[in-house]
N, C-alpha and C positions, 0 to 999 in steps of 0.2 A: 741909295743904301745898295740895292740888289745887285748894282753894278759892281760896286767893289766887295761884295760876299762870292758870289756866282762864279764871277770870272775865274777864280783861284780855285776851283773845282770844274769847270768845266772840261769834259770829255774824260773821268776819272768814273772806273769803272766800281762796283759795290766789291767791298774784299771781306769774307767771315772773319772771324778772329781765329787767332794760331796761324797765319802764315810765318814760314821760317824765309825772312827776307832781308836785305840790308839795306837801306835807303842811299842814292848816291849823295854824301854830303857834302860836295862840288858845288851842288847846285843849292842859290841862296835865294835867289828871285822866286817868290811866292805864286805857286802854279803847280800844274801835273805834267808830269815828264813821262814818255811821251805828250805833247802837247795835240791840242785839238786838230793844227792844220797838218800833221805827220798822222793821228789817226791810228788805231792798232795794227801792228803789222800782221800781215796774212799767215793762214795756216795750211797745212798742206796733210794732206788724207795719209793715215796711215803711220802719220809721224804726229808723238807726244807734241803738245803746245804747251809754253810756258813764258808767262810774261812779268819781270818785276817792273812795278812802276812805282815813281819817287814822288809823294805830296808834300808842298812845302805851303802849310797853312800860315795863313796871316793871323796878327796877333788882336787884330781890331779893324773897323770897317768906318766909313763916312756916311751920313746920312744925307747923300746929294737929293736934290742938289741945294740943299739949305744949308747953310754954315752951321756947326753944331760940333760937340766935343767928338770925338771917335768913339764907336761905341765896341767893347771887349768883345772878342771871339772864344767862347772856351772851347768849343768843339763844333767840327762841321759833320755829320753823322749819314753814312749811306745806307740806304735800305735796302730790301730784296731787289736784286738785280733780274730779270728775265729776259732772254735770248732768244728771237724768233727769226727762224725756227731753231728749234733748240740744238747744238753742237752734242756730242758722244762725250760724256765724260766732262763735260763744262762745268766748273767750279771757280768759286772766287774764296779768299782768305785774307783776312787783315792781320796785321802785325800788333794793331790796338783793339783792346777789348771793346767786344759790342759796335763793331767797324768805326768808332766817334774819335773822330784823328782830333786831337787837342789843337787848340788856337796856339800860333807861334811857337810849331814843334816841325822837324822835317819826321816823317814815316814813309812809310810801304807797304805794297798789297801785291797778290800775287791770282794771276789769271791762268788757269791750267785747262786743258780739252785735249780728248785722245780720239779727233776727229777721223771717220771713218771716208768709203766714197759715197756712201751715202748722205754725206753732211757736204759735199761738193756745193758751192753757190756763196752768198752772201748771207750772213745772219746779222740782225739787227739788234742794237740793247736798248733795255730801258733801265733808267737810271734814277733812282730817287735820291734827293738830297735834302737834308734840313740842317739848317744853322741855327747854332745856340749862342746865348750871353749871358751873362752872370744870371744865377737863379734861376738857371733850367729854361730859361723865357727863348720862346721860340721865334729868332729873328725873321725867319722866311724859310720857303721849302722850294722845290721845284722838281721837275721830272725832264730827265734829258733823254731824247729818242733818236739822236741820229749817230751814235756811236754804232760802228760795224766790225765785224771778223769776217774777212771773204777766206774760204778753203776752197784751197785749189787741187786737181788730181796729185795722184801721188810721183812722184819723180820729175815735177815742172818746178821745182825750188833751185830760183834763181837765173830759169828760162823767160821773165817776163820783164819787158823794157817799159818803165812808164813813160818815155818816148812814144811808144806804140803804141799806149790805152788813151782812152779817154781820160784827160786833165781841166781841172779850172783851176784858175787863180786870177787875181786883183792886183791892176799895176797903177799907180807904183806902191811900192809898203813897203814903208808905212807912206802916208799920203799926209800933207801937210796942208793944211786950212788956212787959205790965204796967196797960196802959190801958183794959183792960175793955171795950174797943172790938170788935164782931164786924164779923170778916174775910168779906168777901162775893166770890165771881167773878160778875161781872154779864154776861151773855151777852144779844145780841139778834139773834134768829134771823129768817130772811126763809121757814122755813117746818119744819113739825114734823119731826124726825127725830133717831134716838138718834144720841149721840156719844160720846166719849171726851175727858174733862178729865185732864191729869196735871200734876205739878207736879214740876220739876227743879231740884237745886241746883246750882251753877256748875260743878261738874265734869261735869255730865251724868247724875248719880243720881237714879234715880225715886223721891221722897220722898212719894209721894201720886197716886192716882188714883181716879176716880171714873165709871161709866158712868152716863149718865143721860139721857132723853127731853127734847129741846128743842121748846118749842113757840114757835108763829111770835110774834114780839111780845119782849118783856121777859123774861128769864129770870133768876132767883138761885141763886145756889149755895153755902152756906155753906160756911165751911174753919175748922178749928180749928188758929188760927196757933201759940196755945200750945204745942202741938207739935213745932214747927220753933224753931230756934235761928236768932239773928241770921244775916244776910248778904243776898245776890242770890239770886232764885229766877226760875224761868223757868217760865211757864204755857204751857202745850201746849193747843189747843183740836183734836180731829180732826171735823168738822164737815162735811156735805155734800160730801164727799170733797176738802176743804180742809183746809190745817194754819194756824191762827192761833195769832200766841204775843204775850204780854207779859212785861214785865219787874217784878218784886214784889220791893222793900225790906223788910228786918224790921228795924228797931233796938231800940235798949233805953234 
């Protein structure tokens, strides 16, 4: 059941009531946009930060892996988000009361900040989510801990090339079970350093991890996808004091 519930709210930030925003109604697939693979865009010191996120909430969920009728989702409520370390002027707002996003609807939220030079660096968010069904019954709850906003110095907007910075991705993506293809995590490092690579299910459960030495340049890490089931997974790479994430889809 968790796989069908939390997937649609992975990488979503808490938004307080009263946001003035308009969701992107062209998006119809349940989920949060920007998604987990994109993560949150960077911020720049002395420039006001504002980001509108669209949330498409599913109307129900399936109690996997056991066959059963779908369970209705009345709402997914986003609790109080903390930012570590705090960003100056950091604020959240929802366009729905009490940040309880109704099931089967599309809504939005806004995150704003006014970063200064003192905020330069990476800021990690802690995001609690609670899923409710009929009768205000709590189906599930989970706290997301790997979302981030990176603040860069003033005047550097547009100067950072993703190809010149550390990146981590999984190939092929999507991966088809039974294809006999080799699955590989590809990491580009800017310096030699030990790192921890983890793979999480959409519910946040750790399904695979490996500590390894990253060399400068291209690094490849094999992973046995046949040990995993179909679904959406999230790669987390802790390297050089930074956290990188990527989404991986396994099909059959």
